[in-house]
C-alpha positions in Angstrom: -15.2 -26.5 -22.7 -14.4 -24.0 -20.5 -16.1 -20.3 -19.3 -14.2 -17.3 -18.7 -17.0 -16.4 -15.9 -17.8 -19.4 -14.6 -19.9 -18.3 -11.7 -22.1 -16.6 -14.0 -23.7 -19.6 -14.7 -25.5 -19.8 -11.1 -26.4 -16.4 -12.1 -28.1 -18.1 -15.5 -29.8 -20.9 -13.5 -30.9 -18.4 -10.8 -32.6 -16.0 -13.5 -34.1 -18.6 -15.7 -36.0 -19.9 -12.9 -37.1 -16.4 -11.7 -37.9 -15.3 -15.1 -39.8 -18.6 -15.7 -41.8 -17.8 -12.6 -42.3 -14.1 -13.2 -43.7 -15.4 -16.9 -46.2 -18.1 -15.2 -47.3 -15.4 -12.5 -48.0 -12.6 -15.6 -50.0 -15.1 -17.7 -52.2 -16.4 -14.8 -53.0 -12.8 -14.2 -53.6 -11.9 -17.6 -56.1 -15.1 -17.8 -57.4 -14.0 -14.5 -58.1 -10.4 -15.9 -59.4 -12.1 -19.2 -61.9 -14.1 -17.9 -63.5 -11.2 -15.5 -64.9 -9.3 -18.6 -66.1 -12.5 -20.2 -65.8 -16.6 -20.1 -65.1 -16.5 -23.6 -62.2 -14.0 -23.3 -61.1 -15.9 -20.5 -60.4 -18.9 -22.8 -59.2 -17.3 -25.8 -56.3 -16.1 -23.1 -55.8 -20.0 -21.7 -55.5 -20.8 -25.3 -52.7 -18.2 -25.9 -49.3 -17.9 -24.8 -49.1 -21.1 -23.4 -45.5 -21.8 -24.5 -44.7 -18.0 -23.6 -43.1 -18.7 -20.0 -40.9 -21.7 -21.4 -39.7 -19.5 -24.4 -38.8 -16.3 -22.0 -37.0 -18.7 -19.7 -35.1 -20.5 -22.4 -33.9 -16.5 -23.6 -32.7 -15.8 -19.9 -30.7 -19.3 -19.8 -29.0 -18.6 -23.2 -28.3 -15.1 -22.4 -26.8 -16.0 -19.3 -24.6 -18.6 -20.5 -23.6 -16.4 -23.4 -22.4 -13.7 -20.6 -20.6 -16.3 -18.8 -18.2 -16.5 -21.8 -18.3 -20.0 -23.4 -15.3 -21.5 -25.5 -14.7 -24.3 -27.3 -13.0 -26.1 -30.2 -10.4 -25.4 -32.5 -10.1 -22.8 -35.1 -7.3 -22.3 -38.3 -6.5 -19.5 -40.0 -4.1 -18.9 -43.0 -1.8 -15.5 -42.3 0.0 -13.6 -44.5 2.8 -11.2 -43.8 6.2 -9.5 -45.1 8.3 -11.2 -42.3 12.0 -11.9 -41.3 12.8 -15.1 -39.9 14.1 -14.9 -36.1 15.2 -17.8 -33.8 15.2 -16.4 -30.1 17.5 -18.9 -28.3 17.1 -18.8 -24.5 19.8 -19.8 -21.9 17.7 -21.9 -19.2 21.2 -22.9 -17.5 21.9 -23.2 -13.8 23.5 -20.3 -13.9 20.8 -18.2 -14.9 19.3 -18.4 -11.7 22.1 -15.9 -9.8 20.4 -12.7 -9.0 23.2 -10.4 -9.5 20.4 -8.8 -12.6 17.2 -8.5 -10.3 15.4 -10.9 -9.9 17.6 -13.0 -11.5 19.3 -13.3 -14.7 16.2 -15.7 -16.2 13.8 -13.7 -15.4 15.5 -10.8 -16.7 16.2 -12.1 -20.0 12.1 -13.4 -20.0 11.2 -10.4 -19.9 13.4 -8.9 -22.6 12.3 -11.9 -25.0 8.4 -11.2 -24.3 8.9 -7.7 -25.5 10.6 -8.6 -28.1 7.7 -11.5 -29.4 5.4 -8.4 -28.5 7.3 -6.0 -30.9 8.1 -8.6 -33.6 4.7 -9.4 -34.2 4.4 -10.0 -37.8 7.5 -12.0 -38.1 8.2 -15.8 -37.9 9.7 -16.4 -34.8 11.1 -19.5 -33.4 12.1 -20.6 -29.9 15.3 -22.9 -28.8 16.0 -23.1 -25.3 19.0 -24.9 -23.9 21.1 -26.0 -20.5 23.7 -28.9 -21.3 22.0 -29.5 -24.5 19.3 -27.7 -26.9 16.0 -28.6 -27.5 13.6 -27.0 -30.2 10.5 -25.4 -28.4 8.7 -23.9 -31.0 9.2 -23.8 -34.8 9.4 -20.8 -37.2 6.0 -19.7 -36.9 3.5 -16.1 -37.5 1.6 -17.4 -34.5 3.4 -14.9 -31.6 0.5 -16.4 -29.0 2.0 -20.1 -29.0 5.5 -18.5 -28.6 4.3 -16.3 -25.8 2.9 -19.6 -24.0 6.4 -21.4 -24.3 8.0 -18.2 -23.0 5.5 -18.5 -19.7 6.7 -22.0 -19.2 9.9 -21.3 -18.7 10.2 -20.3 -15.1 13.5 -20.8 -12.9 12.3 -24.1 -11.8 12.6 -25.0 -15.8 16.3 -24.2 -15.4 17.1 -27.5 -13.5 19.5 -29.6 -16.1 23.4 -28.6 -15.2 25.9 -27.6 -17.7 25.3 -25.1 -20.8 25.8 -25.6 -24.5 25.5 -22.6 -26.4 27.3 -23.8 -29.4 25.0 -26.7 -29.7 21.8 -24.6 -29.3 23.0 -22.5 -32.5 23.8 -25.1 -34.7 20.0 -26.1 -33.6 18.8 -22.7 -34.3 21.1 -22.4 -37.8 19.3 -25.8 -38.8 15.5 -24.4 -38.4 16.3 -21.3 -40.1 18.0 -23.4 -43.3 14.7 -25.3 -43.6 12.6 -22.1 -44.0 11.7 -21.4 -47.6 9.6 -18.6 -46.9 10.0 -14.9 -45.1 13.5 -12.7 -45.7 16.5 -12.4 -44.2 17.1 -14.9 -40.7 18.5 -14.0 -37.4 19.4 -15.4 -34.2 18.9 -13.4 -31.2 20.8 -15.4 -28.4 20.0 -14.3 -24.6 22.7 -15.9 -22.1 25.3 -15.0 -19.3 27.9 -16.4 -21.7 28.6 -19.2 -19.1 29.1 -22.8 -20.9 31.2 -25.7 -20.5 32.4 -25.0 -24.3 35.2 -23.4 -25.6 36.2 -20.3 -27.0 36.7 -22.5 -30.3 33.6 -24.3 -29.7 31.6 -21.5 -29.9 33.6 -19.0 -32.3 32.8 -22.5 -35.1 29.1 -22.2 -34.0 29.0 -18.7 -34.7 31.1 -18.9 -38.2 28.5 -21.1 -39.1 26.1 -18.8 -38.7 27.9 -16.3 -41.0 28.2 -18.4 -43.3 25.0 -19.1 -44.0 24.3 -15.7 -43.9 22.7 -15.1 -40.3 23.0 -12.7 -38.1 23.6 -12.9 -35.0 22.4 -10.8 -31.9 23.4 -11.1 -28.5 21.6 -10.0 -25.4 24.0 -10.7 -22.4 22.9 -10.8 -19.1 24.5 -11.1 -15.3 27.4 -8.7 -14.6 31.0 -9.2 -14.6 31.4 -9.3 -10.7 28.9 -12.3 -10.4 26.6 -13.9 -7.7 26.3 -17.3 -6.4 23.5 -19.5 -7.5 20.6 -20.6 -5.5 20.3 -24.5 -4.6 17.0 -26.5 -4.5 17.7 -26.9 -1.0 18.1 -23.2 0.0 21.3 -23.2 -0.2 24.0 -21.9 -2.4 25.0 -24.1 -5.1 28.4 -25.6 -4.1 31.0 -27.7 -6.6 32.3 -30.9 -5.8 34.8 -29.7 -3.5 31.7 -28.2 -1.5 33.2 -24.8 -2.5 30.2 -22.2 -3.2 30.0 -21.6 -7.0 29.9 -17.9 -8.0 28.8 -17.3 -11.6 30.1 -14.4 -13.8 28.7 -12.7 -17.0 31.3 -14.2 -19.8 32.0 -11.2 -21.7 35.6 -12.6 -23.6 33.1 -15.9 -24.9 30.1 -13.3 -25.7 32.8 -11.3 -27.7 34.6 -14.1 -29.5 30.6 -15.2 -30.7 30.2 -11.8 -32.1 33.4 -11.1 -33.9 33.1 -14.6 -35.6 29.3 -14.1 -36.6 30.3 -10.4 -37.1 27.0 -10.0 -35.3 25.9 -7.3 -33.2 26.2 -7.2 -29.2 23.4 -5.3 -27.0 25.2 -3.7 -24.0 23.7 -5.5 -21.2 23.0 -2.0 -19.4 21.0 -0.8 -21.9 18.1 0.4 -20.7 15.2 -1.3 -23.8 17.8 -4.2 -24.5 14.3 -5.5 -26.7 14.4 -2.4 -28.8 17.7 -2.5 -29.0 17.3 -5.8 -30.9 13.9 -4.2 -32.8 16.3 -1.8 -34.1 19.2 -3.9 -35.2 16.4 -6.4 -36.8 15.0 -3.2 -38.8 18.0 -3.5 -40.8 17.2 -6.9 -42.1 14.8 -7.1 -45.2 11.6 -8.8 -45.1 10.3 -11.2 -47.5 6.6 -13.0 -48.0 5.7 -15.6 -45.5 2.3 -17.6 -45.1 1.8 -19.7 -42.2 -1.4 -22.0 -40.5 -2.5 -20.6 -36.9 -4.6 -22.7 -34.9 -6.6 -20.8 -32.1 -7.6 -23.3 -29.1 -10.8 -22.4 -27.3 -12.4 -20.4 -29.4 -15.1 -18.2 -28.0 -18.4 -18.9 -28.8 -20.7 -17.0 -26.7 -21.9 -15.1 -29.8 -23.8 -18.8 -30.8 -25.5 -18.3 -27.5 -26.3 -14.5 -28.1 -28.2 -15.8 -31.9 -29.8 -18.5 -30.1 -31.6 -15.8 -27.7 -32.1 -13.5 -30.3 -33.5 -16.2 -32.6 -36.3 -17.6 -29.7 -36.8 -13.5 -29.0 -37.6 -13.3 -32.2 -40.4 -16.0 -32.1 -41.6 -14.9 -29.2 -42.2 -11.2 -30.3 -44.2 -12.7 -33.3 -46.6 -14.3 -30.7 -46.7 -12.4 -27.7 -45.3 -8.8 -28.0 -45.4 -7.6 -24.8 -43.8 -10.3 -23.0 -41.1 -10.1 -25.5 -40.1 -6.9 -25.0 -40.3 -7.2 -21.3 -37.5 -10.2 -21.9 -35.6 -8.0 -24.1 -35.5 -5.4 -21.4 -34.3 -8.5 -18.5 -31.7 -9.0 -21.8 -30.1 -5.7 -22.0 -30.1 -5.2 -18.3 -28.4 -8.5 -18.0 -24.9 -6.7 -19.7 -24.7 -4.2 -16.8 -25.1 -7.5 -14.2 -22.1 -9.2 -16.1 -20.4 -5.4 -15.4 -17.3 -6.0 -13.3 -17.2 -4.1 -9.8 -14.5 -1.8 -9.3 -12.0 -3.3 -6.8 -11.5 -3.1 -2.9 -8.7 -0.4 -3.2 -10.6 1.7 -6.0 -13.3 1.7 -3.6 -11.3 3.1 -0.7 -10.1 5.8 -2.5 -13.0 7.0 -3.5 -13.7 7.4 0.0 -10.2 8.6 0.7 -8.5 6.2 2.5 -5.2 5.7 1.0 -4.1 3.8 3.7 -6.6 1.1 3.5 -6.3 1.2 -0.5 -2.5 0.7 -0.2 -3.3 -2.6 1.9 -5.8 -3.8 -0.9 -3.9 -3.0 -3.8 -1.0 -4.9 -2.2 -3.2 -7.9 -1.1 -4.3 -7.7 -5.0 -1.1 -7.9 -6.1 0.2 -10.7 -4.4 -2.9 -12.9 -5.0 -3.1 -12.0 -9.0 0.7 -10.7 -9.5 -0.7 -8.8 -12.6 1.7 -5.6 -13.6 -1.5 -3.4 -13.1 -2.2 -4.6 -9.7 1.7 -4.3 -9.2 1.4 -0.6 -10.4 -1.5 0.0 -8.4 0.1 -1.4 -5.1 3.6 0.4 -5.6 1.6 3.9 -6.6 -0.5 3.5 -3.4 2.7 3.1 -1.4 4.1 6.2 -3.1 1.3 8.2 -2.0 1.7 7.1 1.5 5.6 7.8 2.1 6.5 4.2 2.0 9.5 4.3 -0.3 10.4 0.7 0.3 6.7 -0.3 -1.0 6.5 1.8 -3.6 10.3 0.7 -4.7 8.9 -3.3 -4.4 5.8 -3.0 -6.7 6.7 -0.3 -8.8 10.1 -2.5 -10.0 7.7 -5.3 -10.9 5.2 -3.3 -12.7 8.3 -1.7 -14.7 8.7 -5.0 -16.6 5.1 -5.0 -17.9 4.8 -5.6 -21.8 2.3 -2.6 -22.3 4.8 0.2 -23.1 2.0 2.9 -21.6 1.9 1.2 -18.0 5.9 0.7 -18.2 6.1 4.4 -18.6 4.0 5.4 -15.8 5.6 3.1 -13.4 9.3 4.1 -14.8 8.2 7.6 -14.0 6.4 6.7 -10.7 9.4 4.6 -9.9 11.9 7.6 -10.3 9.7 9.9 -8.7 9.6 7.9 -5.4 13.3 7.3 -5.7 13.8 11.3 -6.0 11.7 11.7 -2.8 13.6 9.2 -1.0 16.8 10.9 -1.9 15.6 13.9 0.3 15.1 12.1 3.5 17.4 9.6 3.3 20.9 11.7 3.2 23.1 8.8 3.7 22.3 7.2 0.5 21.0 10.3 -1.1 23.7 10.1 -4.0 23.1 6.4 -5.1 19.3 7.0 -5.1 19.3 10.1 -7.3 21.4 8.1 -9.3 19.0 5.8 -9.5 16.3 8.3 -10.3 17.6 9.4 -13.0 18.1 6.0 -14.4 14.3 5.1 -14.1 13.2 8.7 -15.3 15.4 8.3 -18.2 14.0 5.4 -19.2 10.5 6.8 -18.9 11.5 9.5 -21.3 13.4 7.2 -24.2 9.3 5.6 -24.2 8.1 9.4 -24.2 10.1 12.2 -25.3 7.7 14.2 -25.0 6.9 13.9 -21.5 7.0 17.6 -19.6 6.4 15.9 -15.7 9.3 13.2 -16.5 11.8 15.9 -18.0 11.6 18.2 -15.2 12.2 15.5 -12.5 14.8 14.2 -14.4 16.4 17.5 -14.7 15.7 18.2 -10.7 17.2 14.6 -10.0 20.6 15.6 -12.0 20.7 19.2 -10.2 20.5 17.7 -6.7 23.2 15.3 -7.4 26.9 16.4 -6.3 29.3 17.8 -9.0 31.9 15.3 -9.6 35.1 15.4 -8.0 37.7 17.4 -9.8 40.4 15.4 -11.8 43.8 15.0 -9.7 46.0 17.7 -10.8 49.7 16.9 -12.0 52.8 15.9 -9.4 54.7 18.6 -7.7 56.9 19.6 -10.7 58.0 23.1 -9.4 61.6 22.1 -7.5 64.6 24.4 -8.3 67.1 24.0 -11.0 
């Protein structure tokens, strides 16, 4: 068993004692008042309502436990959908730790995969990860929650095994899809930098096998052709056997060979929304009927305690109506006690102290690491004119799975770069280009955003015009 808000259990215990003591005090006052009228009324008051304090204390205890959010047990449900069968193949080899695609290739690929899992809700998804060898993390399932949990475990520390075997991973994904007896068309989505110890022929053979089985291959390349060094476990750069620092590059030649052999689709590495490109590619495939059993762990059970509290309160209502109404008021008031107080950053904003709000939001972002916290920290920094802090926070927020949060983070990030370009003349052209790029991405998520359109046009017009094309050679000689 676990609780969403375990601290409320302490509140529940204190409330139980207070309600019980208050009920005992109220009963004694009632008995004393009745005895003041006559001895007979006093004896009648003593006989009635003996259990009321215990019942009211029990109501407070049950309500408090319910508000703490208890969870336990498993629940199984059968899901039905018209679905594709898609296996996501994730490269977790050492080269994916290179930082030529910020913050690094693996984190970038995981962000694309998480959004893709969210966008393909209702399809049967599987997950294969590979370094030197492939391994199946999740078979085909309609339960996207299970797949998301597996993706969360693939952080950069997971990529500990040297080498990379893309061909074996494609073969494993093909075997998973071959066993699928339900659903519609089949596809493999490969996220990789193309670095592998296998040759082009091996990759082409594995890709051709996918085409022969009627499986669509979609490749999402990560990294840059220029490449980058690979961080090592000791804080130094990774070196080969000769002690030379290893530079890993995106192998477009191998990626193109796989795509050609499979007659598949290659997503542009600089696409502003790679997961959207993959989704649009898969939308052309035909879905089929599929069923799946999904298990939910740690099922919310607050309703049991709420039902029990209501039943006890009903008993009390039938016997001691006035006291029951007091307990009902306490129960309803408990809902407000459980509400979360506004964060320190929000309180500082209400007071007009933007500097303190910025510091509070930044501290919250570092402590909790949520997309919303980073968005608040970056936006607060933007208001204060701290463009470096704004870029840091808002860049992190642009990886959010929430399209609405991602859009406003991209808009604020583009606006920050636009304002910074006005101050930093040495980097003005570069900052304006980045501002254009971020605002374009925001417009792709919401083409009707008038503010984003205005800032995008402003950034475009502020950039200097491209240099004229070189003129032809001087052929004006005399004949």
